[in-house]
C-alpha positions, -999 to 999 in steps of 0.1 A, spaced: -129 -68 -125 -147 -36 -133 -183 -29 -124 -207 -9 -145 -238 11 -136 -261 -10 -159 -248 -44 -149 -236 -42 -113 -225 -74 -95 -204 -79 -64 -176 -103 -60 -195 -125 -36 -223 -128 -61 -200 -140 -88 -184 -165 -64 -219 -178 -54 -226 -185 -91 -194 -205 -97 -196 -242 -102 -171 -250 -76 -191 -230 -51 -223 -248 -60 -207 -283 -56 -192 -274 -22 -223 -269 0 -203 -267 32 -188 -233 23 -208 -202 32 -201 -166 38 -210 -144 67 -230 -114 56 -239 -84 76 -274 -72 78 -266 -45 53 -254 -71 27 -274 -66 -5 -274 -104 -12 -296 -121 13 -308 -158 9 -296 -159 -27 -315 -128 -37 -296 -97 -49 -311 -67 -33 -301 -36 -52 -307 -1 -39 -308 25 -65 -308 61 -56 -337 82 -64 -334 100 -97 -322 135 -94 -338 159 -119 -308 183 -116 -283 157 -126 -269 159 -161 -258 132 -183 -221 131 -190 -196 108 -206 -183 80 -185 -147 85 -178 -122 67 -157 -121 80 -123 -93 78 -98 -98 49 -75 -113 60 -42 -96 43 -13 -108 42 22 -88 63 46 -84 33 69 -79 1 48 -84 -33 64 -51 -54 65 -53 -87 47 -54 -115 72 -57 -149 57 -76 -176 77 -66 -210 65 -92 -237 60 -120 -219 79 -157 -225 70 -187 -204 79 -218 -217 97 -249 -201 81 -270 -207 113 -248 -191 137 -231 -166 113 -198 -176 130 -168 -196 118 -167 -233 127 -135 -230 147 -152 -204 170 -134 -173 155 -155 -143 146 -147 -126 114 -129 -93 119 -155 -70 104 -156 -34 115 -187 -12 112 -185 26 113 -216 46 115 -224 82 109 -255 103 106 -261 98 69 -236 70 59 -221 37 71 -192 15 60 -197 -21 47 -172 -48 54 -172 -78 30 -153 -110 35 -143 -125 2 -130 -160 -4 -99 -157 -26 -92 -189 -45 -58 -205 -41 -46 -212 -76 -17 -233 -65 -40 -261 -53 -61 -269 -84 -83 -300 -81 -102 -319 -107 -136 -309 -93 -129 -272 -92 -110 -247 -72 -101 -251 -36 -111 -221 -15 -88 -226 14 -82 -191 26 -103 -161 34 -89 -127 29 -103 -93 40 -103 -67 14 -102 -30 17 -137 -15 16 -145 20 6 -170 41 25 -204 43 8 -238 57 17 -263 33 32 -295 53 28 -313 67 0 -308 102 13 -270 98 14 -270 84 -22 -291 112 -34 -267 137 -18 -237 120 -34 -254 120 -68 -265 156 -63 -232 173 -61 -231 209 -72 -216 220 -105 -184 234 -91 -173 200 -77 -181 183 -110 -160 209 -129 -131 203 -105 -134 165 -110 -134 171 -148 -103 192 -146 -85 166 -125 -94 138 -149 -82 159 -179 -49 165 -161 -45 129 -154 -52 120 -190 -28 146 -204 0 136 -180 1 102 -197 0 82 -165 0 45 -170 -31 26 -159 -24 -4 -137 -34 -38 -152 -50 -49 -119 -86 -43 -113 -92 -9 -97 -118 3 -73 -145 25 -87 -172 44 -69 -206 41 -85 -232 69 -83 -254 48 -61 -226 41 -36 -218 5 -47 -185 -9 -36 -156 -18 -59 -126 -40 -50 -90 -42 -61 -65 -69 -56 -35 -45 -53 -32 -10 -40 -22 16 -65 9 36 -60 2 73 -55 16 94 -83 30 120 -59 53 94 -44 66 83 -77 101 100 -78 108 92 -115 75 107 -126 80 137 -103 114 144 -118 101 140 -153 71 163 -148 88 192 -129 116 207 -150 128 226 -119 137 194 -102 155 178 -131 193 177 -127 207 165 -160 243 155 -159 245 140 -193 256 174 -209 285 179 -231 313 202 -217 307 227 -245 270 228 -238 276 233 -200 301 261 -208 277 279 -232 249 277 -206 272 293 -180 282 319 -205 246 331 -210 231 325 -175 239 360 -162 263 370 -134 291 344 -130 291 348 -92 254 343 -88 258 311 -67 280 328 -40 270 364 -40 237 383 -40 226 416 -54 231 444 -29 208 473 -21 212 510 -10 218 499 26 248 477 16 262 505 -6 259 529 23 277 505 46 306 502 20 310 539 18 307 543 56 335 518 61 358 534 35 352 572 37 327 585 63 339 566 95 377 568 92 380 606 93 354 608 121 373 582 141 406 600 136 392 633 144 378 619 177 411 603 186 430 635 178 407 656 200 412 630 227 449 633 223 449 671 227 426 667 258 452 643 273 480 668 263 460 697 280 457 677 312 494 668 311 504 705 306 480 715 334 499 691 358 533 707 349 522 744 348 489 750 366 494 727 395 529 741 405 517 777 402 487 770 425 509 754 451 533 783 450 504 808 454 491 788 484 525 787 501 530 825 494 497 833 510 506 811 540 539 828 545 524 863 540 495 859 564 512 835 588 478 820 596 471 783 588 436 778 575 421 746 562 429 742 526 401 739 500 394 706 481 413 719 450 443 729 470 444 695 488 441 678 454 470 698 440 491 690 471 483 653 469 492 652 431 524 672 437 535 648 464 528 617 442 548 632 413 577 642 435 580 607 449 578 591 416 604 613 400 628 607 430 624 569 426 629 570 389 660 591 393 676 563 412 668 538 384 697 529 360 682 532 325 713 520 308 712 487 328 675 481 318 684 491 282 711 465 278 690 438 295 662 443 270 686 447 241 701 413 247 668 396 240 655 384 206 629 400 184 601 376 195 610 382 232 609 420 226 574 416 211 563 396 241 578 421 266 562 450 248 528 435 247 529 424 284 539 460 294 511 474 272 485 452 289 498 463 324 497 499 312 460 497 304 452 480 337 472 505 357 456 534 337 421 521 345 429 514 382 447 547 387 416 566 375 395 550 402 422 556 428 425 593 419 387 597 421 388 582 456 416 606 465 397 636 453 365 624 472 386 623 503 399 658 498 362 670 493 352 654 526 383 667 544 377 702 532 340 703 543 340 681 574 331 694 609 359 697 634 348 667 654 352 644 624 384 659 610 406 632 624 387 605 606 389 623 573 426 630 577 433 593 581 412 586 550 431 612 531 465 597 542 454 562 532 441 573 498 472 593 492 495 563 500 474 541 477 475 566 449 512 570 454 519 533 451 497 528 420 513 558 403 548 548 409 541 513 396 526 527 365 556 550 361 580 521 361 558 502 336 558 532 312 596 536 316 602 499 308 579 502 277 597 534 265 631 516 269 618 486 249 606 509 221 639 527 221 657 494 218 638 483 187 643 517 171 680 518 176 684 481 164 696 475 129 679 442 122 644 455 113 632 448 149 610 479 148 591 466 117 587 432 132 574 447 165 550 470 147 536 444 125 531 418 152 518 442 178 494 461 155 479 430 138 475 413 171 455 443 182 433 440 151 428 403 157 418 408 194 393 435 187 378 433 153 360 399 155 344 406 189 310 419 197 310 455 210 283 476 224 281 514 219 296 521 254 324 496 248 334 513 216 332 547 233 357 535 259 379 518 233 383 552 214 394 568 246 419 541 252 433 547 218 436 585 225 456 577 257 477 552 239 485 578 212 497 602 240 518 575 256 535 568 223 543 605 220 559 604 255 579 573 243 591 592 213 602 620 235 622 595 256 638 581 225 648 616 214 663 624 247 683 591 246 696 599 211 707 634 223 726 620 251 741 588 236 738 589 197 769 593 176 769 605 140 738 617 120 708 602 138 681 629 134 669 616 100 666 580 111 648 591 142 623 612 123 617 583 98 612 558 125 589 581 145 567 587 114 566 550 107 553 544 143 527 571 142 515 562 107 512 525 116 493 534 148 470 557 129 463 532 101 456 504 126 432 525 146 413 534 115 411 499 102 402 485 136 373 510 143 360 508 107 355 471 108 343 471 144 316 495 133 308 474 102 305 441 122 285 457 150 262 479 128 275 511 142 268 542 121 295 570 116 272 594 133 279 575 166 315 587 165 302 622 161 281 617 192 312 606 211 330 638 199 301 659 212 303 642 246 341 649 247 335 685 237 310 688 266 336 673 289 361 699 277 336 727 285 331 711 320 294 704 311 280 675 331 273 646 308 245 620 314 269 592 325 305 590 338 312 563 311 311 591 285 341 609 301 377 605 291 397 593 321 434 601 319 458 603 348 490 622 337 510 616 369 529 585 356 538 600 321 548 632 338 572 613 360 587 596 331 592 628 310 608 647 339 631 617 345 641 617 309 645 654 304 665 661 336 698 644 323 694 664 291 694 697 309 721 685 333 744 676 303 741 711 288 748 731 320 781 751 319 809 741 342 809 772 363 810 779 400 779 770 420 762 805 418 764 805 380 751 769 378 722 779 400 715 808 378 715 787 346 693 761 364 667 788 373 669 804 338 664 770 320 635 762 344 618 795 338 623 793 300 608 757 301 579 769 323 571 798 299 572 774 269 550 749 286 526 776 298 524 791 263 517 756 249 490 750 275 473 783 267 473 775 230 460 740 234 435 749 261 421 779 242 420 759 209 400 731 226 376 755 242 368 772 209 365 740 190 342 724 217 320 755 218 317 756 180 310 719 177 284 718 205 265 748 191 266 733 156 251 700 169 224 718 187 214 738 156 215 710 131 201 682 154 226 658 138 263 652 138 280 659 105 261 632 88 257 651 56 291 668 55 
């Protein structure tokens, strides 16, 4: 039932006036001290009139529920004793009182009639139910404060009521609670469902949450036609950063990467030519000085390093000369294409491992030469034994690396000579396996730096393999073979170049590496060429040319031997010396050209970087 301000009555007052209640004198209610009905007299507390309060039209307000509602707990057939204010069966009514400074809560126990048991003399009130009670003010000051709200709160309430009326919400048929201005209490038989929890109403009010599926196919197609970009659900609009990344991947990074790998290739070639030209010349000069003075002096660290490298190379060439290349060639040629791919990849993995390990071993050997050249006489024996041990270790590692490179060169020669597209299968499988193993991994800047240097060394090893294939064709090929060799060599180099560009472009894209980083790598390589100390040894290109030199000498020696004239021994010695001198002059000329070119390029690039303070970013 609804209570109005002019005629306010409580539920227990109405029940006290009912006929059935008057006839049954044994039924009483327990009332707290704050109950407005005491001894049959209704005590009403009206708030003091507030002069600032304005009259406004009575509108339906949203029912005010207590934050903590009391759960209904029926007590069957229990009566109240007015003298003791307790139930006859000794159970106290569960009434909770909460007090505050200015307000208190009222708990009312209401007898709810049971309509199923109707008697002739009236209703049978057989159960007591606790109803939810809203918090109201108990003092006149609290009531005056409730009635004297400021204008802003009233305006907010009006706006909320207008929104509720416009939303067209249905009003429950049950009796709702309503808070009166004086703080009286209203009761409801059923809690109202919050509108925010009504899913149907939420879907109807918010058009953004409505998913209508009852559209015709034509209407759906026309909406898709005029809704903008057709790929809006799977793609987003890019920005300038994304555009720069696209052009970095396609244009800016590939030529920087290829320039760095090419410069690294020429650095490896310069070191290889130094091993074949500068090192023998220095050894000959040292021996000539020893024979001319006939006084043995302790060699310097550079002379000891040259002697150690020459001894390693001589032992490697001697052992490779005793290797039957044709036997290894026919053993590999009898395998299938897949096995060739497996063999080539296994050899490539061991090549990288030996290359890395040989660099450390050679550094140890050079350290021993430094210590032996500068040690005092009393410690010379210790340093001599260290030098011998390091020399033996470097010799064993270099010879093992030489055999691995020779087997790899024979495998590549086998797939090139084959007529069943074995070369194409090998290139496709090997190169795409390299992309798969590198592109989708996380790399740091230093790791990418080392990876570029590995690619430069690999490019040089492929060139040595091509020289081996050329020598084998000169010795054993029949008919026109040069054109097929050139086409196959170009295919190998072009595939290697394309794979390196694709690999580094996407590694840089996935790891957010800018193209200027490759220019920084090139600057470090140029400083290494100029013998300028870099900040870290990781920025240096490590290449040991001993194993490739052994393979090249082993391959070219039969070619020279096959073209010597069949003359008496003195003439054969003359032609051997002549061809050796001619080869030495050619290699020395190539060494001078490559070395001077690297020196000029490195000087120009380092000076340019120092002037511009950046590395070809705006070229």
